[in-house]
C-alpha positions as a Markdown table, in Angstrom:
| # | Residue | x | y | z |
|---|---|---|---|---|
| 1 | Unk | -24.9 | 5.9 | 24.0 |
| 2 | Unk | -23.2 | 7.7 | 21.2 |
| 3 | Unk | -20.2 | 6.3 | 19.4 |
| 4 | Unk | -16.8 | 7.6 | 20.7 |
| 5 | Unk | -15.0 | 10.2 | 18.6 |
| 6 | Unk | -11.8 | 8.1 | 18.5 |
| 7 | Unk | -10.8 | 4.7 | 19.7 |
| 8 | Unk | -7.1 | 4.6 | 20.6 |
| 9 | Unk | -4.9 | 1.6 | 21.2 |
| 10 | Unk | -1.7 | 2.6 | 23.1 |
| 11 | Unk | 1.1 | 0.1 | 22.9 |
| 12 | Unk | 4.1 | 0.2 | 25.2 |
| 13 | Unk | 6.0 | -2.4 | 27.2 |
| 14 | Unk | 6.3 | -0.1 | 30.3 |
| 15 | Unk | 3.2 | -0.5 | 32.6 |
| 16 | Unk | 3.8 | 2.9 | 34.2 |
| 17 | Unk | 3.8 | 4.6 | 30.7 |
| 18 | Unk | 0.5 | 2.9 | 29.8 |
| 19 | Unk | -1.0 | 4.1 | 33.0 |
| 20 | Unk | 0.3 | 7.6 | 32.5 |
| 21 | Unk | -1.1 | 7.7 | 29.0 |
| 22 | Unk | -4.6 | 6.6 | 30.1 |
| 23 | Unk | -4.5 | 9.0 | 33.0 |
| 24 | Unk | -3.5 | 12.0 | 30.9 |
| 25 | Unk | -6.3 | 11.6 | 28.4 |
| 26 | Unk | -8.9 | 10.2 | 30.8 |
| 27 | Unk | -10.8 | 13.5 | 31.0 |
| 28 | Unk | -10.8 | 14.1 | 27.2 |
| 29 | Unk | -14.4 | 13.7 | 26.0 |
| 30 | Unk | -15.1 | 11.2 | 23.2 |
| 31 | Unk | -11.9 | 9.1 | 23.6 |
| 32 | Unk | -12.0 | 5.4 | 24.2 |
| 33 | Unk | -8.6 | 4.1 | 25.2 |
| 34 | Unk | -7.3 | 0.5 | 25.3 |
| 35 | Unk | -3.6 | -0.5 | 26.0 |
| 36 | Unk | -1.3 | -3.4 | 25.1 |
| 37 | Unk | 2.2 | -4.3 | 26.2 |
| 38 | Unk | 3.6 | -5.4 | 22.8 |
| 39 | Unk | 2.8 | -5.9 | 19.2 |
| 40 | Unk | 1.4 | -9.4 | 19.6 |
| 41 | Unk | -1.1 | -8.4 | 22.3 |
| 42 | Unk | -2.0 | -5.3 | 20.2 |
| 43 | Unk | -2.9 | -7.5 | 17.2 |
| 44 | Unk | -5.0 | -9.7 | 19.5 |
| 45 | Unk | -6.9 | -6.7 | 20.9 |
| 46 | Unk | -7.5 | -5.3 | 17.4 |
| 47 | Unk | -9.6 | -8.4 | 16.6 |
| 48 | Unk | -12.2 | -7.2 | 19.0 |
| 49 | Unk | -11.3 | -3.5 | 19.6 |
| 50 | Unk | -12.0 | -1.5 | 16.4 |
| 51 | Unk | -9.3 | 1.1 | 16.9 |
| 52 | Unk | -9.2 | 4.3 | 14.9 |
| 53 | Unk | -5.6 | 5.1 | 16.0 |
| 54 | Unk | -2.7 | 2.9 | 17.2 |
| 55 | Unk | 0.1 | 4.7 | 19.1 |
| 56 | Unk | 3.0 | 2.3 | 19.5 |
| 57 | Unk | 6.5 | 2.4 | 20.9 |
| 58 | Unk | 9.2 | 1.2 | 18.6 |
| 59 | Unk | 11.2 | -1.1 | 20.8 |
| 60 | Unk | 9.3 | -3.8 | 22.7 |
| 61 | Unk | 9.8 | -7.5 | 23.4 |
| 62 | Unk | 8.1 | -10.2 | 21.3 |
| 63 | Unk | 7.0 | -7.8 | 18.5 |
| 64 | Unk | 8.3 | -4.3 | 18.2 |
| 65 | Unk | 6.6 | -1.2 | 16.8 |
| 66 | Unk | 7.9 | -1.5 | 13.2 |
| 67 | Unk | 6.6 | -5.1 | 12.9 |
| 68 | Unk | 3.3 | -4.0 | 14.4 |
| 69 | Unk | 3.1 | -1.1 | 11.9 |
| 70 | Unk | 3.6 | -3.5 | 9.0 |
| 71 | Unk | 1.0 | -5.9 | 10.3 |
| 72 | Unk | -1.6 | -3.1 | 10.9 |
| 73 | Unk | -1.0 | -1.6 | 7.5 |
| 74 | Unk | -1.6 | -5.1 | 5.9 |
| 75 | Unk | -4.6 | -6.2 | 8.0 |
| 76 | Unk | -6.3 | -2.9 | 9.0 |
| 77 | Unk | -5.2 | -0.3 | 6.4 |
| 78 | Unk | -7.9 | 2.1 | 7.6 |
| 79 | Unk | -6.2 | 2.5 | 11.0 |
| 80 | Unk | -3.9 | 5.5 | 11.6 |
| 81 | Unk | -0.6 | 4.5 | 13.2 |
| 82 | Unk | 1.5 | 6.9 | 15.2 |
| 83 | Unk | 5.1 | 5.9 | 16.1 |
| 84 | Unk | 6.4 | 6.6 | 19.6 |
| 85 | Unk | 10.2 | 7.0 | 19.6 |
| 86 | Unk | 13.0 | 8.0 | 21.9 |
| 87 | Unk | 15.6 | 10.7 | 21.0 |
| 88 | Unk | 18.0 | 8.0 | 19.8 |
| 89 | Unk | 15.5 | 6.5 | 17.5 |
| 90 | Unk | 15.0 | 9.2 | 14.9 |
| 91 | Unk | 16.4 | 7.0 | 12.1 |
| 92 | Unk | 13.8 | 4.4 | 13.0 |
| 93 | Unk | 11.1 | 7.1 | 12.8 |
| 94 | Unk | 12.2 | 8.0 | 9.3 |
| 95 | Unk | 11.9 | 4.3 | 8.3 |
| 96 | Unk | 8.5 | 4.0 | 9.9 |
| 97 | Unk | 7.2 | 7.1 | 8.1 |
| 98 | Unk | 8.3 | 5.6 | 4.8 |
| 99 | Unk | 6.6 | 2.3 | 5.8 |
| 100 | Unk | 3.2 | 4.1 | 6.2 |
| 101 | Unk | 3.1 | 5.6 | 9.7 |
| 102 | Unk | 0.8 | 8.6 | 9.8 |
| 103 | Unk | 3.1 | 10.6 | 12.1 |
| 104 | Unk | 5.6 | 10.2 | 15.0 |
| 105 | Unk | 5.8 | 11.3 | 18.6 |
| 106 | Unk | 8.9 | 11.8 | 20.8 |
| 107 | Unk | 9.3 | 10.5 | 24.3 |
| 108 | Unk | 8.7 | 11.9 | 26.8 |
| 109 | Unk | 5.2 | 12.5 | 25.5 |
| 110 | Unk | 3.9 | 16.0 | 25.0 |
| 111 | Unk | 0.2 | 15.3 | 25.6 |
| 112 | Unk | -0.8 | 18.6 | 24.1 |
| 113 | Unk | 0.8 | 17.4 | 20.9 |
| 114 | Unk | -1.0 | 14.1 | 21.2 |
| 115 | Unk | -4.3 | 15.9 | 21.5 |
| 116 | Unk | -3.5 | 18.1 | 18.4 |
| 117 | Unk | -2.7 | 15.0 | 16.3 |
| 118 | Unk | -5.8 | 13.2 | 17.4 |
| 119 | Unk | -7.9 | 16.3 | 16.6 |
| 120 | Unk | -6.2 | 16.5 | 13.2 |
| 121 | Unk | -7.1 | 12.9 | 12.5 |
| 122 | Unk | -10.6 | 13.5 | 13.6 |
| 123 | Unk | -10.8 | 16.4 | 11.1 |
| 124 | Unk | -9.5 | 14.2 | 8.4 |
| 125 | Unk | -12.1 | 11.5 | 9.2 |
| 126 | Unk | -14.9 | 14.1 | 9.1 |
| 127 | Unk | -14.1 | 14.8 | 5.5 |
| 128 | Unk | -15.4 | 11.4 | 4.7 |
| 129 | Unk | -18.6 | 11.5 | 6.7 |
| 130 | Unk | -20.7 | 12.7 | 3.8 |
| 131 | Unk | -19.2 | 10.1 | 1.5 |
| 132 | Unk | -18.8 | 6.9 | 3.5 |
| 133 | Unk | -21.8 | 4.9 | 4.7 |
| 134 | Unk | -21.7 | 4.4 | 8.5 |
| 135 | Unk | -21.6 | 0.6 | 8.2 |
| 136 | Unk | -20.0 | -1.9 | 5.9 |
| 137 | Unk | -17.0 | 0.3 | 4.7 |
| 138 | Unk | -14.5 | -0.3 | 7.4 |
| 139 | Unk | -12.5 | -3.0 | 5.6 |
| 140 | Unk | -12.5 | -0.9 | 2.5 |
| 141 | Unk | -11.0 | 2.1 | 4.2 |
| 142 | Unk | -11.7 | 5.7 | 3.5 |
| 143 | Unk | -13.3 | 6.8 | 0.3 |
| 144 | Unk | -13.8 | 10.4 | -0.8 |
| 145 | Unk | -16.3 | 10.4 | -3.7 |
| 146 | Unk | -14.6 | 8.1 | -6.1 |
| 147 | Unk | -11.1 | 8.3 | -4.6 |
| 148 | Unk | -9.6 | 5.9 | -2.1 |
| 149 | Unk | -6.8 | 6.8 | 0.3 |
| 150 | Unk | -5.9 | 8.0 | 3.8 |
| 151 | Unk | -2.3 | 9.2 | 3.3 |
| 152 | Unk | -1.8 | 12.7 | 4.5 |
| 153 | Unk | -1.1 | 13.8 | 0.9 |
| 154 | Unk | -4.6 | 12.6 | 0.0 |
| 155 | Unk | -6.2 | 14.4 | 2.8 |
| 156 | Unk | -4.7 | 17.6 | 1.5 |
| 157 | Unk | -6.2 | 16.9 | -1.9 |
| 158 | Unk | -9.6 | 16.1 | -0.4 |
| 159 | Unk | -9.6 | 19.4 | 1.4 |
| 160 | Unk | -8.6 | 21.3 | -1.8 |
| 161 | Unk | -11.4 | 19.5 | -3.7 |
| 162 | Unk | -14.0 | 20.6 | -1.2 |
| 163 | Unk | -12.8 | 24.2 | -1.3 |
| 164 | Unk | -12.3 | 24.4 | -5.1 |
| 165 | Unk | -15.6 | 22.8 | -5.9 |
| 166 | Unk | -17.6 | 25.7 | -4.5 |
| 167 | Unk | -16.0 | 28.2 | -6.8 |
| 168 | Unk | -16.0 | 28.7 | -10.6 |
| 169 | Unk | -12.2 | 28.8 | -10.8 |
| 170 | Unk | -10.4 | 26.8 | -13.5 |
| 171 | Unk | -8.3 | 24.0 | -12.0 |
| 172 | Unk | -5.1 | 22.3 | -13.3 |
| 173 | Unk | -4.3 | 18.8 | -12.1 |
| 174 | Unk | -0.8 | 17.6 | -12.5 |
| 175 | Unk | 0.8 | 14.2 | -11.9 |
| 176 | Unk | 2.2 | 11.1 | -13.5 |
| 177 | Unk | 0.0 | 8.9 | -15.7 |
| 178 | Unk | -2.2 | 6.5 | -13.7 |
| 179 | Unk | -2.4 | 8.7 | -10.5 |
| 180 | Unk | -6.2 | 9.3 | -10.8 |
| 181 | Unk | -6.3 | 12.9 | -12.2 |
| 182 | Unk | -9.6 | 12.2 | -13.9 |
| 183 | Unk | -11.0 | 10.9 | -10.5 |
| 184 | Unk | -10.1 | 14.3 | -8.9 |
| 185 | Unk | -11.9 | 16.2 | -11.7 |
| 186 | Unk | -15.0 | 14.0 | -11.2 |
| 187 | Unk | -14.9 | 14.7 | -7.5 |
| 188 | Unk | -14.7 | 18.4 | -8.0 |
| 189 | Unk | -17.7 | 18.3 | -10.3 |
| 190 | Unk | -19.6 | 16.0 | -7.9 |
| 191 | Unk | -19.2 | 18.4 | -5.0 |
| 192 | Unk | -20.0 | 21.6 | -7.0 |
| 193 | Unk | -23.2 | 23.4 | -7.7 |
| 194 | Unk | -23.0 | 22.0 | -11.2 |
| 195 | Unk | -23.4 | 18.4 | -10.1 |
| 196 | Unk | -26.8 | 18.0 | -11.9 |
| 197 | Unk | -25.3 | 19.3 | -15.1 |
| 198 | Unk | -23.1 | 17.5 | -17.7 |
| 199 | Unk | -19.6 | 16.3 | -16.9 |
| 200 | Unk | -17.7 | 15.6 | -20.1 |
| 201 | Unk | -14.1 | 14.6 | -20.6 |
| 202 | Unk | -11.7 | 14.1 | -23.5 |
| 203 | Unk | -8.1 | 13.0 | -23.9 |
| 204 | Unk | -6.6 | 15.7 | -26.0 |
| 205 | Unk | -3.6 | 13.5 | -26.9 |
| 206 | Unk | -5.9 | 11.1 | -28.6 |
| 207 | Unk | -7.2 | 13.7 | -31.1 |
| 208 | Unk | -5.4 | 14.6 | -34.2 |
| 209 | Unk | -4.6 | 18.3 | -34.9 |
| 210 | Unk | -7.3 | 18.3 | -37.7 |
| 211 | Unk | -10.0 | 17.0 | -35.4 |
| 212 | Unk | -9.5 | 18.6 | -32.0 |
| 213 | Unk | -11.1 | 22.0 | -32.9 |
| 214 | Unk | -14.1 | 20.2 | -34.3 |
| 215 | Unk | -14.4 | 18.0 | -31.2 |
| 216 | Unk | -14.1 | 20.9 | -28.8 |
| 217 | Unk | -16.0 | 23.6 | -30.6 |
| 218 | Unk | -18.1 | 21.8 | -33.1 |
| 219 | Unk | -18.4 | 22.5 | -36.8 |
| 220 | Unk | -20.9 | 23.8 | -39.4 |
| 221 | Unk | -22.2 | 21.8 | -42.3 |
| 222 | Unk | -19.7 | 21.8 | -45.2 |
| 223 | Unk | -16.8 | 23.1 | -43.0 |
| 224 | Unk | -14.6 | 20.3 | -44.3 |
| 225 | Unk | -14.9 | 17.1 | -46.3 |
| 226 | Unk | -17.3 | 14.8 | -44.5 |
| 227 | Unk | -19.0 | 17.5 | -42.5 |
| 228 | Unk | -22.5 | 16.7 | -43.7 |
| 229 | Unk | -24.4 | 18.3 | -40.8 |
| 230 | Unk | -23.8 | 20.8 | -38.1 |
| 231 | Unk | -22.2 | 19.3 | -35.0 |
| 232 | Unk | -22.1 | 20.7 | -31.5 |
| 233 | Unk | -18.7 | 20.5 | -29.8 |
| 234 | Unk | -17.9 | 19.5 | -26.2 |
| 235 | Unk | -18.0 | 23.1 | -24.9 |
| 236 | Unk | -21.7 | 23.4 | -26.1 |
| 237 | Unk | -22.6 | 20.0 | -24.8 |
| 238 | Unk | -21.1 | 20.7 | -21.4 |
| 239 | Unk | -22.6 | 24.2 | -21.0 |
| 240 | Unk | -23.8 | 24.7 | -17.5 |
| 241 | Unk | -21.6 | 21.8 | -16.3 |
| 242 | Unk | -17.9 | 20.8 | -16.3 |
| 243 | Unk | -15.5 | 19.9 | -19.1 |
| 244 | Unk | -12.3 | 18.0 | -18.3 |
| 245 | Unk | -9.5 | 18.3 | -20.8 |
| 246 | Unk | -6.9 | 15.5 | -20.1 |
| 247 | Unk | -3.3 | 15.9 | -21.5 |
| 248 | Unk | -3.9 | 19.6 | -22.1 |
| 249 | Unk | -0.2 | 20.0 | -22.9 |
| 250 | Unk | -0.7 | 18.2 | -26.2 |
| 251 | Unk | -3.1 | 20.6 | -27.8 |
| 252 | Unk | -1.8 | 22.5 | -30.9 |
| 253 | Unk | -1.2 | 26.3 | -30.9 |
| 254 | Unk | -4.3 | 27.1 | -33.0 |
| 255 | Unk | -6.5 | 25.4 | -30.5 |
| 256 | Unk | -4.7 | 27.1 | -27.6 |
| 257 | Unk | -5.8 | 30.5 | -29.0 |
| 258 | Unk | -9.4 | 29.4 | -29.2 |
| 259 | Unk | -9.3 | 28.0 | -25.8 |
| 260 | Unk | -7.9 | 31.2 | -24.3 |
| 261 | Unk | -10.8 | 33.1 | -25.9 |
| 262 | Unk | -13.3 | 30.8 | -24.2 |
| 263 | Unk | -11.7 | 31.3 | -20.8 |
| 264 | Unk | -11.5 | 35.1 | -21.2 |
| 265 | Unk | -14.8 | 35.8 | -22.9 |
| 266 | Unk | -16.9 | 32.6 | -22.6 |
| 267 | Unk | -17.4 | 32.6 | -26.4 |
| 268 | Unk | -16.1 | 30.7 | -29.5 |
| 269 | Unk | -17.1 | 30.0 | -33.1 |
| 270 | Unk | -17.7 | 26.6 | -34.6 |
| 271 | Unk | -15.2 | 25.4 | -37.3 |
| 272 | Unk | -16.4 | 26.8 | -40.6 |
| 273 | Unk | -18.8 | 29.2 | -38.9 |
| 274 | Unk | -19.1 | 32.9 | -38.1 |
| 275 | Unk | -21.7 | 33.0 | -35.4 |
| 276 | Unk | -20.5 | 33.6 | -31.9 |
| 277 | Unk | -21.5 | 30.9 | -29.4 |
| 278 | Unk | -21.7 | 31.7 | -25.7 |
| 279 | Unk | -21.3 | 29.0 | -23.1 |
| 280 | Unk | -21.0 | 28.7 | -19.3 |
| 281 | Unk | -18.5 | 25.9 | -18.6 |
| 282 | Unk | -16.3 | 25.0 | -15.7 |
| 283 | Unk | -13.0 | 23.9 | -17.1 |
| 284 | Unk | -10.6 | 21.4 | -15.4 |
| 285 | Unk | -7.4 | 20.4 | -17.1 |
| 286 | Unk | -4.8 | 17.8 | -16.4 |
| 287 | Unk | -1.3 | 17.0 | -17.7 |
| 288 | Unk | 1.7 | 14.8 | -16.9 |
| 289 | Unk | 4.0 | 17.1 | -18.9 |
| 290 | Unk | 6.1 | 20.0 | -17.6 |
| 291 | Unk | 4.2 | 23.0 | -19.1 |
| 292 | Unk | 6.8 | 25.5 | -17.8 |
| 293 | Unk | 9.4 | 23.7 | -20.0 |
| 294 | Unk | 6.8 | 23.6 | -22.9 |
| 295 | Unk | 6.4 | 27.4 | -22.5 |
| 296 | Unk | 10.2 | 27.9 | -22.8 |
| 297 | Unk | 10.2 | 25.7 | -25.9 |
| 298 | Unk | 7.4 | 27.9 | -27.4 |
| 299 | Unk | 5.1 | 24.9 | -27.4 |
| 300 | Unk | 2.5 | 26.2 | -25.0 |
| 301 | Unk | 1.2 | 29.7 | -24.5 |
| 302 | Unk | 2.2 | 31.4 | -21.3 |
| 303 | Unk | -1.0 | 33.4 | -21.1 |
| 304 | Unk | -3.1 | 30.3 | -21.5 |
| 305 | Unk | -1.1 | 28.5 | -18.8 |
| 306 | Unk | -1.8 | 31.1 | -16.2 |
| 307 | Unk | -5.5 | 31.2 | -17.1 |
| 308 | Unk | -5.7 | 27.4 | -16.7 |
| 309 | Unk | -3.5 | 27.2 | -13.6 |
| 310 | Unk | -5.7 | 29.3 | -11.3 |
| 311 | Unk | -5.9 | 26.4 | -8.8 |
| 312 | Unk | -3.2 | 23.7 | -9.0 |
| 313 | Unk | -3.7 | 20.2 | -7.6 |
| 314 | Unk | -0.9 | 17.7 | -7.7 |
| 315 | Unk | -1.9 | 14.0 | -7.7 |
| 316 | Unk | 0.9 | 12.1 | -5.9 |
| 317 | Unk | 2.4 | 9.0 | -7.4 |
| 318 | Unk | 1.7 | 5.7 | -5.6 |
| 319 | Unk | 5.3 | 5.5 | -4.4 |
| 320 | Unk | 4.7 | 8.8 | -2.6 |
| 321 | Unk | 1.7 | 7.4 | -0.8 |
| 322 | Unk | 2.8 | 3.8 | -0.1 |
| 323 | Unk | 0.6 | 3.6 | 3.0 |
| 324 | Unk | -2.4 | 3.5 | 0.7 |
| 325 | Unk | -1.2 | 0.4 | -1.2 |
| 326 | Unk | -2.9 | -2.1 | 1.1 |
| 327 | Unk | -6.0 | 0.0 | 1.2 |
| 328 | Unk | -6.2 | 0.1 | -2.6 |
| 329 | Unk | -5.1 | -3.5 | -3.1 |
| 330 | Unk | -8.0 | -4.7 | -0.9 |
| 331 | Unk | -10.4 | -2.5 | -2.7 |
| 332 | Unk | -9.5 | -3.8 | -6.1 |
| 333 | Unk | -9.5 | -7.4 | -4.8 |
| 334 | Unk | -13.1 | -7.0 | -3.7 |
| 335 | Unk | -14.1 | -5.3 | -6.9 |
| 336 | Unk | -12.5 | -7.8 | -9.3 |
| 337 | Unk | -13.4 | -10.9 | -7.3 |
| 338 | Unk | -17.1 | -10.0 | -7.6 |
| 339 | Unk | -16.8 | -9.2 | -11.3 |
| 340 | Unk | -14.9 | -12.5 | -12.0 |
| 341 | Unk | -17.1 | -14.5 | -9.5 |
| 342 | Unk | -14.0 | -15.8 | -7.7 |
| 343 | Unk | -13.8 | -17.0 | -4.0 |
| 344 | Unk | -10.6 | -15.2 | -3.2 |
| 345 | Unk | -11.2 | -12.9 | -0.3 |
| 346 | Unk | -7.8 | -12.0 | 1.1 |
| 347 | Unk | -4.2 | -11.1 | 0.1 |
| 348 | Unk | -1.5 | -13.1 | 1.9 |
| 349 | Unk | 1.1 | -11.3 | 3.9 |
| 350 | Unk | 3.9 | -12.4 | 1.5 |
| 351 | Unk | 2.0 | -11.0 | -1.5 |
| 352 | Unk | 1.1 | -7.8 | 0.3 |
| 353 | Unk | 4.8 | -7.4 | 1.1 |
| 354 | Unk | 5.7 | -7.6 | -2.6 |
| 355 | Unk | 2.9 | -5.1 | -3.5 |
| 356 | Unk | 4.2 | -2.6 | -0.9 |
| 357 | Unk | 7.8 | -2.9 | -2.0 |
| 358 | Unk | 7.2 | -2.5 | -5.8 |
| 359 | Unk | 7.9 | 1.0 | -7.2 |
| 360 | Unk | 4.6 | 1.1 | -9.3 |
| 361 | Unk | 5.7 | 3.2 | -12.3 |
| 362 | Unk | 2.2 | 2.9 | -13.6 |
| 363 | Unk | 0.7 | 4.1 | -10.3 |
| 364 | Unk | -2.8 | 3.2 | -9.2 |
| 365 | Unk | -3.8 | 2.1 | -12.7 |
| 366 | Unk | -1.0 | -0.5 | -12.7 |
| 367 | Unk | -1.9 | -1.7 | -9.3 |
| 368 | Unk | -5.5 | -2.2 | -10.4 |
| 369 | Unk | -4.4 | -4.2 | -13.4 |
| 370 | Unk | -2.1 | -6.4 | -11.3 |
| 371 | Unk | -4.8 | -7.2 | -8.8 |
| 372 | Unk | -7.3 | -8.0 | -11.6 |
| 373 | Unk | -4.8 | -10.3 | -13.3 |
| 374 | Unk | -4.1 | -12.0 | -10.0 |
| 375 | Unk | -7.8 | -12.6 | -9.3 |
| 376 | Unk | -8.2 | -14.2 | -12.7 |
| 377 | Unk | -5.4 | -16.7 | -12.0 |
| 378 | Unk | -6.2 | -17.4 | -8.3 |
| 379 | Unk | -8.2 | -20.5 | -7.6 |
| 380 | Unk | -8.1 | -20.5 | -3.8 |
| 381 | Unk | -9.4 | -18.1 | -1.2 |
| 382 | Unk | -6.1 | -16.2 | -0.7 |
| 383 | Unk | -4.0 | -14.3 | -3.3 |
| 384 | Unk | -0.4 | -15.5 | -3.1 |
| 385 | Unk | 2.9 | -14.3 | -4.5 |
| 386 | Unk | 2.7 | -16.9 | -7.3 |
| 387 | Unk | -0.4 | -15.1 | -8.7 |
| 388 | Unk | 1.6 | -11.9 | -9.1 |
| 389 | Unk | 3.6 | -10.9 | -12.3 |
| 390 | Unk | 7.3 | -12.1 | -12.3 |
| 391 | Unk | 8.6 | -8.6 | -12.9 |
| 392 | Unk | 6.9 | -7.4 | -9.7 |
| 393 | Unk | 8.7 | -10.0 | -7.7 |
| 394 | Unk | 12.0 | -9.1 | -9.2 |
| 395 | Unk | 11.6 | -5.4 | -8.6 |
| 396 | Unk | 10.3 | -5.7 | -5.1 |
| 397 | Unk | 13.7 | -6.6 | -3.5 |
| 398 | Unk | 14.4 | -4.2 | -0.6 |
| 399 | Unk | 16.9 | -1.4 | -1.1 |
| 400 | Unk | 20.3 | -1.6 | 0.5 |
| 401 | Unk | 20.0 | 0.0 | 3.9 |
| 402 | Unk | 21.7 | 3.3 | 4.6 |
| 403 | Unk | 23.5 | 3.4 | 7.9 |
| 404 | Unk | 23.3 | 6.6 | 9.9 |
| 405 | Unk | 24.9 | 7.5 | 13.2 |
| 406 | Unk | 22.9 | 10.4 | 14.7 |
| 407 | Unk | 22.8 | 12.2 | 17.9 |
| 408 | Unk | 20.1 | 14.5 | 16.7 |
| 409 | Unk | 16.9 | 15.3 | 18.5 |
| 410 | Unk | 14.8 | 16.1 | 15.5 |
| 411 | Unk | 13.4 | 14.1 | 12.6 |
| 412 | Unk | 14.3 | 16.8 | 10.2 |
| 413 | Unk | 17.9 | 16.6 | 11.2 |
| 414 | Unk | 17.8 | 12.8 | 10.5 |
| 415 | Unk | 16.1 | 13.4 | 7.1 |
| 416 | Unk | 18.6 | 16.0 | 5.9 |
| 417 | Unk | 21.5 | 13.8 | 7.0 |
| 418 | Unk | 20.1 | 10.9 | 5.2 |
| 419 | Unk | 19.4 | 12.8 | 2.0 |
| 420 | Unk | 22.9 | 14.4 | 2.0 |
| 421 | Unk | 24.6 | 11.0 | 2.5 |
| 422 | Unk | 22.7 | 9.4 | -0.3 |
| 423 | Unk | 23.4 | 12.3 | -2.6 |
| 424 | Unk | 27.1 | 12.0 | -1.9 |
| 425 | Unk | 27.0 | 8.2 | -2.4 |
| 426 | Unk | 25.2 | 8.7 | -5.8 |
| 427 | Unk | 27.6 | 11.4 | -6.9 |
| 428 | Unk | 24.7 | 14.0 | -6.7 |
| 429 | Unk | 22.8 | 12.1 | -9.4 |
| 430 | Unk | 19.3 | 13.2 | -8.6 |
| 431 | Unk | 17.5 | 10.4 | -10.4 |
| 432 | Unk | 19.5 | 7.7 | -8.7 |
| 433 | Unk | 19.2 | 9.5 | -5.3 |
| 434 | Unk | 15.4 | 9.6 | -5.6 |
| 435 | Unk | 15.2 | 5.9 | -6.5 |
| 436 | Unk | 17.5 | 5.0 | -3.6 |
| 437 | Unk | 15.4 | 7.0 | -1.1 |
| 438 | Unk | 12.2 | 5.6 | -2.7 |
| 439 | Unk | 10.7 | 9.0 | -3.3 |
| 440 | Unk | 9.6 | 11.0 | -6.3 |
| 441 | Unk | 12.2 | 13.3 | -8.0 |
| 442 | Unk | 9.9 | 16.3 | -7.3 |
| 443 | Unk | 9.8 | 15.4 | -3.6 |
| 444 | Unk | 13.6 | 15.2 | -3.6 |
| 445 | Unk | 13.9 | 18.6 | -5.3 |
| 446 | Unk | 11.6 | 20.2 | -2.7 |
| 447 | Unk | 13.4 | 18.7 | 0.2 |
| 448 | Unk | 16.8 | 19.8 | -1.2 |
| 449 | Unk | 15.4 | 23.3 | -1.5 |
| 450 | Unk | 14.0 | 23.2 | 2.0 |
| 451 | Unk | 17.2 | 22.1 | 3.5 |
| 452 | Unk | 19.5 | 24.1 | 1.3 |
| 453 | Unk | 21.3 | 21.1 | -0.2 |
| 454 | Unk | 23.3 | 22.1 | -3.3 |
| 455 | Unk | 25.9 | 20.2 | -5.3 |
| 456 | Unk | 29.4 | 21.4 | -4.2 |
| 457 | Unk | 31.4 | 23.3 | -6.9 |
């Protein structure tokens, strides 16, 4: 007997609604459905029923949907959680989405919509089938090449990687420091036809202006003091493969001119040389700087920017994909406990709560460092709050709640009302508003544009 396409745990305190859900999807091939009447029973069933998707009502006795969502994200971060809410619960839906819910559904259920979301999740899971071994990876969660995450933003990146990898196009990866831009570049190379060829990377910000041309394009003997022999640069060494230039916004103007020539003609000359060298290199760049601003300030060439930015991929910050924090924390715990030969094998609920509340300015890199440090200091089998840095505990206090009175029937109405209220409370200070809403400033800008929110004159 083949494995089901999706195992679904439906949680609702109304027996009639549970029967209706099972009956409506009974004829759907590949679905295995189990039900529970509250969060406590759902957690008991998850111990023996390896669900792929949990669909839960918000308001139930004993343990409601929000507490169940929190528990599932901590214990089973690989499970997709859908929130089922009534018309009067759109504010709760907003809170649940911020807490890591994959999506939400309104009562009464539209079963055609249910099927579409289940199909979408199935498509997302299929992305990983070529990367994840069929056994032994469930507790680790979903892994795409060298990237871990199941947030919707990450699935969009996985799909872009798969499409871009099959082309020769130059890619620009943007995002804050520590978001894994280099991992995205490695994944593009690993899924391309160049996978058997060199993959080289360099941090342009770490090279002085006098050395960067030599490092990228090589030099001839005698080109400068200390050049005792000819040296091939990274473009020659990566020929046939991929070259990843991190912090591309820091390269000097002279190098930008040479780089533009490589992109347009596929040729360059070594420092101190006159012979033309031809190469075939797939170029991927990354930056955490605003290159449009750099262009306005005459610090970056506009023509080079458009040659580099053929395909744009934005690596989201960790606070934009909070649902992945438990997934990543457990992954790093397993990695560092093996390296340090420690017995710790779990993260306590209290410690995980602190991890999910912290804003992570250093993103995934900072999370990895925190878990590694905690493993070093942990002597037991469970990682506790006392093993975490003091600043993390201080910064993890919950934000003051924003009270809304809504009679809206849509989540977008709730969202626009929430954003407008916080903007007004913060005097339209966008930085403070983004922090209060616990979203990136870029996300706030896009939502303000989407909803037509502008500071009154």
